[in-house]
Residue frames as qw, qx, qy, qz and C-alpha x, y, z in Angstrom:
[[0.168, 0.087, -0.468, 0.863, 153.59, 161.37, 109.11],
 [0.222, -0.684, -0.695, 0.007, 150.61, 161.84, 111.44],
 [0.109, 0.385, -0.035, 0.916, 149.61, 165.47, 111.85],
 [0.113, -0.440, -0.675, 0.581, 147.98, 167.15, 114.83],
 [0.095, 0.780, 0.546, 0.289, 144.93, 169.34, 114.33],
 [0.333, -0.869, -0.217, 0.296, 146.20, 172.04, 116.70],
 [0.297, -0.656, 0.347, 0.600, 149.18, 173.17, 114.63],
 [0.577, 0.688, -0.208, -0.387, 149.72, 174.04, 110.96],
 [0.974, 0.126, 0.136, 0.128, 151.07, 171.15, 108.92],
 [0.570, 0.684, -0.223, 0.397, 153.98, 173.16, 107.53],
 [0.242, -0.752, 0.452, -0.415, 155.08, 174.02, 111.09],
 [0.892, -0.267, 0.341, -0.130, 154.89, 170.36, 112.11],
 [0.878, 0.399, 0.001, 0.265, 157.05, 169.45, 109.12],
 [0.217, 0.801, -0.338, 0.445, 159.51, 172.24, 110.01],
 [0.601, -0.605, 0.428, -0.299, 159.67, 170.82, 113.56],
 [0.977, 0.024, 0.206, 0.051, 160.39, 167.38, 112.14],
 [0.669, 0.613, -0.156, 0.389, 163.23, 168.73, 109.98],
 [0.122, -0.787, 0.415, -0.439, 164.65, 170.57, 113.00],
 [0.843, -0.372, 0.353, -0.164, 164.45, 167.32, 114.98],
 [0.932, 0.289, 0.074, 0.207, 166.31, 165.54, 112.18],
 [0.354, 0.761, -0.308, 0.449, 169.02, 168.21, 112.23],
 [0.450, -0.677, 0.440, -0.382, 169.36, 167.88, 116.01],
 [0.933, -0.145, 0.323, -0.071, 169.57, 164.08, 115.66],
 [0.284, -0.552, 0.642, 0.450, 172.36, 164.42, 113.09],
 [0.688, 0.419, 0.587, 0.073, 170.34, 163.01, 110.21],
 [0.464, 0.790, 0.123, 0.380, 171.15, 166.21, 108.32],
 [0.629, -0.397, -0.089, 0.662, 174.47, 167.80, 109.17],
 [0.021, 0.864, -0.005, -0.504, 175.56, 171.41, 108.76],
 [0.135, 0.617, -0.523, -0.573, 176.43, 172.34, 105.18],
 [0.243, 0.045, 0.948, 0.199, 174.81, 169.07, 104.02],
 [0.362, -0.060, -0.462, -0.808, 172.07, 168.96, 101.40],
 [0.447, 0.148, 0.719, -0.511, 168.59, 168.03, 102.56],
 [0.372, 0.372, 0.816, 0.240, 165.94, 166.37, 100.37],
 [0.023, -0.176, -0.360, -0.916, 164.31, 168.50, 97.69],
 [0.468, 0.030, 0.236, -0.851, 160.85, 169.95, 98.21],
 [0.768, 0.117, -0.382, -0.501, 159.33, 167.20, 96.06],
 [0.534, 0.140, -0.812, 0.190, 161.32, 164.40, 97.74],
 [0.000, -0.013, 0.699, -0.715, 160.37, 165.49, 101.24],
 [0.575, 0.054, 0.031, -0.816, 156.75, 166.15, 100.23],
 [0.749, 0.085, -0.588, -0.293, 156.53, 162.55, 98.98],
 [0.361, 0.114, -0.816, 0.437, 158.11, 161.27, 102.22],
 [0.101, 0.157, 0.625, -0.758, 155.58, 162.99, 104.48],
 [0.104, 0.472, 0.835, 0.264, 152.74, 162.71, 101.95],
 [0.062, 0.753, 0.321, -0.571, 151.85, 166.38, 101.59],
 [0.507, 0.826, 0.212, 0.128, 151.43, 168.82, 98.74],
 [0.656, 0.198, -0.031, 0.728, 154.66, 170.40, 97.45],
 [0.036, -0.736, -0.066, -0.672, 153.25, 173.86, 98.29],
 [0.710, -0.693, -0.060, -0.110, 153.07, 172.85, 101.96],
 [0.847, -0.151, 0.012, 0.510, 156.72, 171.80, 101.80],
 [0.368, 0.553, 0.058, 0.746, 157.66, 175.11, 100.20],
 [0.379, -0.812, -0.043, -0.443, 156.05, 176.88, 103.18],
 [0.853, -0.495, 0.003, 0.166, 158.01, 174.68, 105.61],
 [0.739, 0.124, 0.070, 0.659, 161.29, 175.32, 103.78],
 [0.115, 0.717, 0.081, 0.682, 160.57, 179.07, 103.54],
 [0.599, -0.771, -0.048, -0.209, 159.88, 179.12, 107.28],
 [0.862, -0.330, 0.073, 0.378, 163.17, 177.32, 108.04],
 [0.561, 0.400, 0.109, 0.716, 165.04, 179.57, 105.63],
 [0.150, -0.825, -0.083, -0.538, 163.58, 182.63, 107.37],
 [0.728, -0.682, 0.072, -0.027, 164.87, 181.25, 110.67],
 [0.239, 0.769, -0.592, 0.021, 168.30, 180.75, 109.04],
 [0.774, -0.251, 0.570, -0.112, 168.17, 177.00, 109.69],
 [0.717, 0.225, 0.555, 0.358, 168.50, 176.11, 106.00],
 [0.126, 0.684, -0.213, -0.686, 169.52, 178.00, 102.89],
 [0.796, 0.506, 0.329, -0.051, 169.00, 177.55, 99.17],
 [0.281, -0.417, 0.566, 0.653, 171.78, 177.19, 96.62],
 [0.597, 0.535, 0.001, -0.598, 169.99, 178.14, 93.44],
 [0.701, 0.456, -0.465, -0.291, 169.73, 175.17, 91.09],
 [0.324, 0.312, -0.864, 0.227, 171.35, 172.78, 93.58],
 [0.591, -0.459, -0.656, -0.100, 168.94, 172.56, 96.51],
 [0.444, -0.807, 0.074, -0.382, 168.56, 173.32, 100.18],
 [0.620, 0.215, -0.591, 0.468, 171.37, 172.93, 102.72],
 [0.594, -0.697, -0.358, 0.182, 171.64, 173.07, 106.50],
 [0.076, 0.915, -0.177, 0.354, 173.12, 176.36, 107.74],
 [0.469, 0.222, -0.611, 0.598, 176.24, 176.55, 109.88],
 [0.040, -0.054, 0.595, -0.801, 175.28, 176.67, 113.57],
 [0.531, -0.274, -0.481, -0.642, 171.78, 175.39, 112.74],
 [0.597, -0.316, -0.715, 0.180, 171.76, 173.15, 115.83],
 [0.257, -0.184, -0.422, 0.850, 172.56, 176.08, 118.11],
 [0.267, -0.086, -0.169, -0.945, 169.84, 178.20, 116.49],
 [0.606, -0.296, -0.637, -0.374, 167.28, 175.41, 116.86],
 [0.528, -0.304, -0.661, 0.438, 168.18, 174.83, 120.52],
 [0.087, -0.097, -0.227, 0.965, 168.01, 178.56, 121.24],
 [0.413, -0.164, -0.363, -0.819, 164.63, 178.88, 119.48],
 [0.643, -0.316, -0.678, -0.167, 163.17, 175.86, 121.24],
 [0.412, -0.227, -0.583, 0.662, 164.49, 176.94, 124.64],
 [0.101, 0.013, 0.064, -0.993, 162.95, 180.40, 124.18],
 [0.545, -0.218, -0.506, -0.632, 159.64, 178.86, 123.06],
 [0.602, -0.296, -0.723, 0.164, 159.61, 176.50, 126.06],
 [0.282, -0.194, -0.461, 0.819, 160.42, 179.23, 128.58],
 [0.188, 0.055, -0.021, -0.980, 157.91, 181.73, 127.16],
 [0.601, -0.067, -0.405, -0.686, 155.03, 179.44, 126.16],
 [0.741, -0.156, -0.646, -0.100, 155.11, 176.09, 127.92],
 [0.392, 0.012, -0.650, 0.651, 156.74, 176.84, 131.27],
 [0.275, -0.146, 0.235, -0.921, 154.13, 179.42, 132.37],
 [0.764, -0.143, -0.348, -0.525, 151.38, 176.85, 131.72],
 [0.697, -0.025, -0.673, 0.245, 153.33, 174.26, 133.69],
 [0.150, 0.100, -0.526, 0.831, 153.77, 176.68, 136.60],
 [0.522, -0.178, -0.010, -0.834, 150.03, 177.51, 136.60],
 [0.826, -0.110, -0.493, -0.252, 149.20, 173.79, 136.68],
 [0.528, 0.059, -0.669, 0.519, 151.72, 173.17, 139.47],
 [0.119, -0.152, 0.370, -0.909, 150.21, 175.97, 141.54],
 [0.677, -0.145, -0.190, -0.697, 146.67, 174.76, 140.92],
 [0.865, -0.081, -0.488, -0.083, 147.57, 171.17, 141.91],
 [0.581, -0.768, 0.232, -0.139, 149.74, 172.17, 144.85],
 [0.925, 0.104, -0.026, 0.364, 152.93, 170.68, 143.41],
 [0.254, -0.915, 0.193, 0.246, 156.04, 172.39, 144.74],
 [0.449, 0.773, -0.443, -0.062, 159.34, 172.88, 142.97],
 [0.306, -0.507, 0.796, -0.126, 161.09, 170.35, 145.24],
 [0.770, 0.173, 0.587, -0.180, 158.79, 167.58, 144.02],
 [0.677, 0.728, -0.040, -0.101, 159.43, 168.58, 140.42],
 [0.069, 0.775, -0.627, 0.027, 163.17, 168.63, 141.11],
 [0.547, -0.253, 0.788, -0.126, 163.04, 165.08, 142.52],
 [0.788, 0.439, 0.405, -0.151, 161.01, 163.87, 139.54],
 [0.482, 0.831, -0.267, -0.077, 163.43, 165.53, 137.14],
 [0.175, -0.630, 0.755, -0.047, 166.43, 163.93, 138.85],
 [0.692, 0.026, 0.708, -0.139, 164.73, 160.53, 138.64],
 [0.713, 0.664, 0.161, -0.158, 163.93, 161.13, 134.97],
 [0.326, 0.828, -0.455, -0.032, 167.52, 162.08, 134.07],
 [0.411, -0.459, 0.784, -0.079, 168.96, 159.13, 136.00],
 [0.690, 0.192, 0.694, -0.080, 166.85, 156.71, 133.97],
 [0.559, 0.778, -0.001, -0.286, 167.39, 158.41, 130.63]]
């Protein structure tokens, strides 16, 4: 996995796991790879994976069955979508609006571009 400098590695791994849950790679109530297995997959230290799993557990995306492993929580997809939507609206959208204003791009142009994008998706 290639990591970006601008974000902590454990958060990038957590994002990847959330993506995999959204894509159906890991389903609700299904076991996910162990800390060591996933660490080997993404080529990081096991302590970094523990941080990623702790972060996801704190968000109630995964949970630990002692001695068995980590599992995807019920309604994990809904929680991930809600979290990402909130992050987009609060963090990314204001930057986009500032850029639109600075470049003189109006909402109608964005709407047309979005319609074109969704038609071709």
